[in-house]
N, C-alpha and C positions, 0 to 999 in steps of 0.2 A: 748447481744445487739440485736435489731430487725434484723431479717434476719439471725439469728443463724442457720446454716445449719445442726446442730446436729440432727435435726428431719428428715432430708432427708435420704433415704435408700441408703446405699453404694452399689455400683455395679449396680445401676439402669441405664437403657439406657439414653443417653443424650436427653434432651428435648429442643426443639427449644423455645427460649424465645420470647413470644409475648407481654410481658409487663415487668415491673421491677421485680427483684428477690423477692421482698417482696410480690408480688401478683401472684406468679407462681402456686398457687393451693396447695402448700405444707404447712404443719404446721410450723409456725414460733413462736419464743419466743419474749416476750416483753423485754424492757430494764432491765438489771440486777438490777438497782436501784428502780424498780417498787415496790417491797415489802416494801422498806424503806418509800416511799411516801404514799403508801396505808395504812401502819401501823403507819403513823406519829402521829395520835391521841393518840395511846397507848404510844408512846415514850414521847409525851408532858405531858401526865398524870404522867408517871414515873418521869420525870424531875421535875414536879411540886411537887410531894411528897417529893423528895429529898431536894428541895429548901425549902419547908415548914418546914422540920425537922431541917435544918441547917441554917435557915435564920439569927439568931443572930450571929452565927459564921462567916457567909459570910459578914454581915454588919460590924462586928468588923475587918474583914480582909481587906475589900476593901473600906469601908466608915467609918473609926473610928470617924470622926468628927461629925457624925449625931447620934451616939448611946448615950443612956442615961446611959450606964453602965460605971463603973470606968475602966480606962485603964487596959487591960490585963485580965479583968473579962468576962467570957463567960458562960451563963447558961448551965446547963447540956444538952447534946444532944446525939444521937446515937454514935457519935465518942468517947465521953468520956466513954460511957458504954463499947464500944469495947476495948478501951485501958485499962480501969480499970479491966476488967475480962480476959485480955490476949486472946482475941478472934480474933486477927488480921488474923491468917491463916484461921480460919473458915469463917470469913466474906469475905476475899479475895477469898477463894475457892467457896463460895456461889455466889459471884458476877460473878466469871468466869463461873460457871455452868449456871447461868441465861443467860449470854452473849452467851455461846455456844448454848444453847437451842434456843435463839432468832435467831441466825445465821442459825441454821439448819431449823427452821420453815420458815425463809425468803427464804432460798435456795430451799426448797421443794415447797413453794408457787410459786416461780418463774418458776421452772421446770415444774410444772403442769398447768401453766397458758399460754396457747398458742392460736394463732389465725390463721385463714386460709381464703384467698380470692380466691374463685374458679370462674368459669365462671357464676355461678348462685347465690352464696350466700357469705355473710361475716359471719364467724363463730368464736365463742370464747368459749374455754373450760377452766374451772378453778376448783379449789378445790382438796384437797388431800383425805380426808375421805368422804366428801359429794361432789360429782361431779356436776357441772353445765355446761350445753351446750346450748348456745344461738345462734340463726341463724337469719340473716336479708336477705331476698331475694333481689337481686339487682334490680329487676323490681319494688320493692316497696320502694326503697330508695327515700326520699324526700330532702335530703341534708346531708352534712357532716360538723360538727362543730369541730373546733380546739381550745382548751382551754389551756392556759399556766398560771397557778397560779404562784405567785411570787417565791416560793421555787423551783418549777419545772423550771422556767426560769433561776434561778441561776445555776441549774444543766444541763441546755441545753435540757430540756425534754418538752414534750407536750402530751396531751391526745386527742384522737379522739372520737367523738360520732357520730355514723351512725344513722341518723334520719329515722325511718321507718314510714309506714302508719298504724296507729292504736295506741291504748293506750298501754303504757308500752312495746313498740316494739323496743326501741332503743338498740343498741349494742355499748358498750364502749371498746375502746382499750387504756388502761392507764397502763403504759406510754411508749412512743416511743421517740427516739431522734427527735429534731425539724426537721431536714432534712428528716428523715425517715417518720415522720408524714405528711409532705407536699407531699412526694412521694406517700404514701399510699392513701392520700385523693384524689390526682389526678387520681390514678388508679381506685379507687372506682367510682368516678364521671364519668370517661370515660366508664367503664364497665356498669354502671347503665344507661348511655345514649344510649347504644347499639353499642358503638364504641370500638374496640380493638386496643391496641397498635401495631403498625407495626414495630417499631424500634427493631432491633435485636442487640445482643452483648451488653446488658446493663452492666454497671460496676459491678464488683463483690462486694458483701457485705463486708464491712470492717471487718477484723478479729483482734483478740488480746485478751488479758486477761481481765476479768471484771474490775480489778484494773486500767489497762491502759485506758479502755473505760470510766470508771467513771472519771478519771482525765481529759481526753480530754473533756468530757461532761461539767464538772465544768468550765473549761477554756472557752469553747465556750459559756456557759451560761452567765458568767460574761461579756464577750465581747459583747454578745447580749444585755445585760442591758445597756451598754454604748452606743452602736450603735443605739438602738431602733429597732422597728419591721421592718422586711424586706418586702417591698411591690413590690419587683422587678418583681414578677411573675404576678402582676396585669396588665391587658391590657385594657386601659392604666392606668396611675397613677390615684390616687383617684380623682374623679370628684368634690368632695366637701371638703373644708377645713373649719373647725369651729374655729374661733379665740377664745382664752382662755377667753377674756373679755366678748364676746358674750355668751359663755357657762355659765359663772358665773352669768351674768345678767339675763339669761333666768331662772335660778333656783331661783334667788332672786325674780323675777317678776312672782310669782306663787301663787297658793292658799295656799300652805304650809306657805308662808311668812305672808299671812293675818291671818292665824291661830296663828302663833307665835306672831304677833302684838297684837291680841286679848288676848293672854295669858299674855303678858307683861302688858297690861292694867289692867287685873284682879289682877296681883301682886301689881301694884302701888296702886290700890284702897284698896286692903287688907292691905298693909303696912301702908296706911294712917289711918287705924282703929286699928293699933298696933296688927294685927293678923299675927305676924311674923312666926308662924308655917307654913303658906302658902308657904313661901320661901323654906322651906325644902321639902315640897311635890312637888314643881315645879322643883326641881333640876333634877330628872330623865327625865322630859319632855324636858328640855333644852338640856340634853345630847342626847336624841333621835333625836331632831331636828338637832343638830350638826352632829350626825352620818349620818342622811339622806342627808344633804347638801354635806358632804365630799364624801359619797358613790356615790351619783348621779353625782357629778362633776367628780370624778375619773373614773366613768364608761363611761363618754362622752369624756374623753381625748384620744388622739392618735386615733381618729376616722378616718376611711377611708371607702369609698364605691367606687367600680369600676367594670366595666364589665370585665369578663374574658372569656376564651374559654369554660369554664364549667358552667357559670352562673354569678350571681351577687355576688361579694366578699365583705363581711362586716367584719370590724375589729374595735375593740374599747377596752378600759380598760387600766388604768395605772398600777394598782397592779396585777390584774388578766386579762390577755389579752385573749380575745375571738375572734376567727376568724371563719367565716362561709362562705361557698360557697352555695348560694341559687340557685338551677337550675331553668331555665325558666319553667313556667307552675306550679310552686309550690306555687305561691302567689295567695290566694283565695279571698282576700279583702284588699283594701287599703283605708286609711283614712288620709286626710289632715285636720289638725285642727289648729286653731289660738285662743288662749285665749285673752280676752279683753285687758289685760295689754301689750300684744305683738303687738297690732295693730298699735300703733304709730311708731313702728320700722320696720314694714313690715316683721315680722318673722312668720314662720310656722314650724310645725313638721309633720312627716309622720309615721304612724303605719300600721302594716299589720297583717292579720290572715294567719297563715301557719300551716302545720302539724308539730308537735314537737315530737310526739311519746311518750310523758311522760304520766304516769298514772295521772288521775285527783286527786288522793289522795296524790301524792308525793309532796315533797317540791319543787322539780325542776319545776313542772308545774306552780308554781306561780312566777317564776323568769326567764321567757324567755328573755334572754339578747338582742334578736333581734326583739321583738315585735315592738319596735320603731327603724325604720331603718334610720330616720333622726331626731336627737334630737332637732336641731334648725337650721333654714336656711332661706335664703332670697327667693324671688320668683324665681330668676334664679336657685338657688339650688333645689327648689322643682321641677321645670320643668326638670332639668337634671336627678333627681332621678326617677321621674315618667317615663321619657323616657327610662330608662333601666328596670324598673319594668313592664311596659306595652308597650313594643316596637312595638306591632302590632296595637296600636291605630292610626288610620289615622289622617292626619293633619286637616281635616275638623271637627273632633270630639273634638279637643283640646279647642274649644270655650266653650264646656260644663264644662271644668275644671276650668278655671279662670274667663273668662268674665261672663258666666252665672252661674257658680258654686260657687266658693269661694267668688268672688267679687259681684255676682249678688244679686238681680235680676236687669235687665235692661228692657228697653221698649219692646224689641222683645223677651221676656223671653220664651224659649221653654219648661220649666219645668211645670209639673202638680203640682200646689201648693194648699195650703189651701184656700178654698173660703172665700170671705169677710164675708158671712153671719155667719160664725162660728169663727170669729177672736178671740173670747174669749177663745177658746180652746188653742190658741197659741198667747197670747196678744202681745208679743214682736216680735215673729219670724214668724208670719203667712205669711208674704210676701216671706220669704226665705224658708219656709218649703215646700219641693217638691221633685219630681223625674222625670227622663227622661231616655228613653232607646234608644240606638243606635244599630247598627249592631254588635258591638263588646263588649259593656259594658252597665251596668245600673248605673246611677249616682243618689245618694241620697244626698239632700242638707238640712241642718238643722242649727238652732241656730242663735241668734242675738249677744248676749254677747260672746258666745263661738262658733265661726263659725266652722262648719265641713262640709266636702264633702267626701262621701264614693264612691269609684269606685270599682265595682265588675265585673271582666271579665266574660262574659257570658259562656265561655268555662269551667269555674270553678263552675258555679252555679249548685247546686244540686237540688233545687226545689224553687218554689215561692208560696206564699200564701197570702190570704186576711183575715183580722180579723175584726170582729165587736162586740163591747160590747153593752150594753143597751143604753149608751149615744151616741155611734156612730150610732146606728140604728135610734135613735130619730133625729139626726142631718144629716142623710144621708151622713155620712162620713165613712172612712175605713182606716185600717192600712195595708200598703204593707210591707210584710216581705220576705226577700230573705234569703235562707238557704244555708250556706256555712260552712266551718270548723270554729268551735267556737274560739273566741279569744277576744282581746281588742276592735276590731272594731265593732261598732254598725251597724247592717245591716238591719234596718227597719226604716220606716218613717210613722207617723200617721197623722190623721186629714186631709186626702185627700178626695176630692169629690168622692162619691161612684161610680158614672157612669164613671168618668175619671179614677179611680183606676181600674175598671173592664176592660176598654179599654187598660190601661197600662199593666195589667195582661196578656191579650191575646197577645199583641205585644211582651212582654218579653218571653212568652212561645214559640212563633214561632221563634224569633231571637235566643233563646238559643239552639234550635234543630239545626239550621243552623250553629251556631258558633261551637258547639261541633262536628258536622260532619266534619268541615274543620280544626279542631285544630290539630296541629302537634308539639306543644311546648314541649310535654313530650319526644320527640326524638330530643333533642337540638343539639346533636353532631353526629347524625347518618349519 
């Protein structure tokens, strides 16, 4: 179990506890069930092979009514071969040997997979023959994700992912008990923020045999499934609640539904011309749409967002529950967007660009579960979420968000927008297309059918640039591009008047220097 003290040196002088025992600078082991979960794919494949070879016997045994074979007749399978050649002892011995080898491999894998949280780094060592040692400096930590897949939740386990600054810099601790994972996450965030735990006399780590630990974990996991996710440590409780009906409606009122309707129209037309083969080719497409709707709705269930002492806490997911604490100063760009079909209901969603630490070529990089921090919400929800994402935004700058930004433009529009002379470059949105800079952020406004507003804190801005192509030079316009951490948020706006864009460029450069000099958000708990 996490916190196994077997790696501690006996006879060492007592050390004053400045944080929890799991983060005392000594090497700790992960949960004993970790090899089972990490090797789950191999076990699934083995079970699949067995079921494939014994499927007729299993159907005859459990579902005799659906088999086409006469009663009591089972096609030859490995069981018949073993019985016919009197190989019961050999088969049993082979199965026992395989089981023993797997147990030994799992045991060695667990013993050689350790982690340590020191004053400066989070380190993970793994491997028996080929050793791997990964280290994440605490001063480069951008956040800590907690993920609980369905099977892990049943076992009362969770995995942590320490998000570093840089590609492929994340460090994973998989798996820990749910309570230990919360404790370790809190320790890492406090250490990364520059604050050390002052509490002494932390409770000793629970001891006991691996069998007893596993039994307790399974019982706690089943109870956790019944009770749901615990948000008791969020301060305060989630500031947004998404009704189930609104979540489903938001997925139905999307571009994917329009594509599905067009697909259905194609099928109807094809069927009217007796081209029934089209029906069979469209079945995979319907299955893909169904999987998309189920996955997107399940991901938005049990959603919660709340401020905590260590940052913004985000939690969502029905089957796989993902929880992240996003420290202040780690949000590099925010986008509020509203599709056309959401406008009658007054719904918006919010996405962010943040450091994930994933490699660009990895599959994980394409599935950031928290790129969208608000799947669907009302104006009041958007204001509450923006309030905790950009808490330093003064009250007098909030008019740039809704009045002039999302709902604008109005008569006294402060945004630098597309001039009337080049309205053909943005025939529908030229009035809305624009940008404005304040002392704390730059705001980019775009779109008529799909309204978007991008908010970029100047303290996170890495650079700013102006671009002109041949058409832009001919029309005396320019594109203003702000450079931050890449992600789903679009951070540029085009077709601005060239002279106005140059003035905005200079204003942004000066404001960014001042904002960066006074920024202290990276020391959120110091």
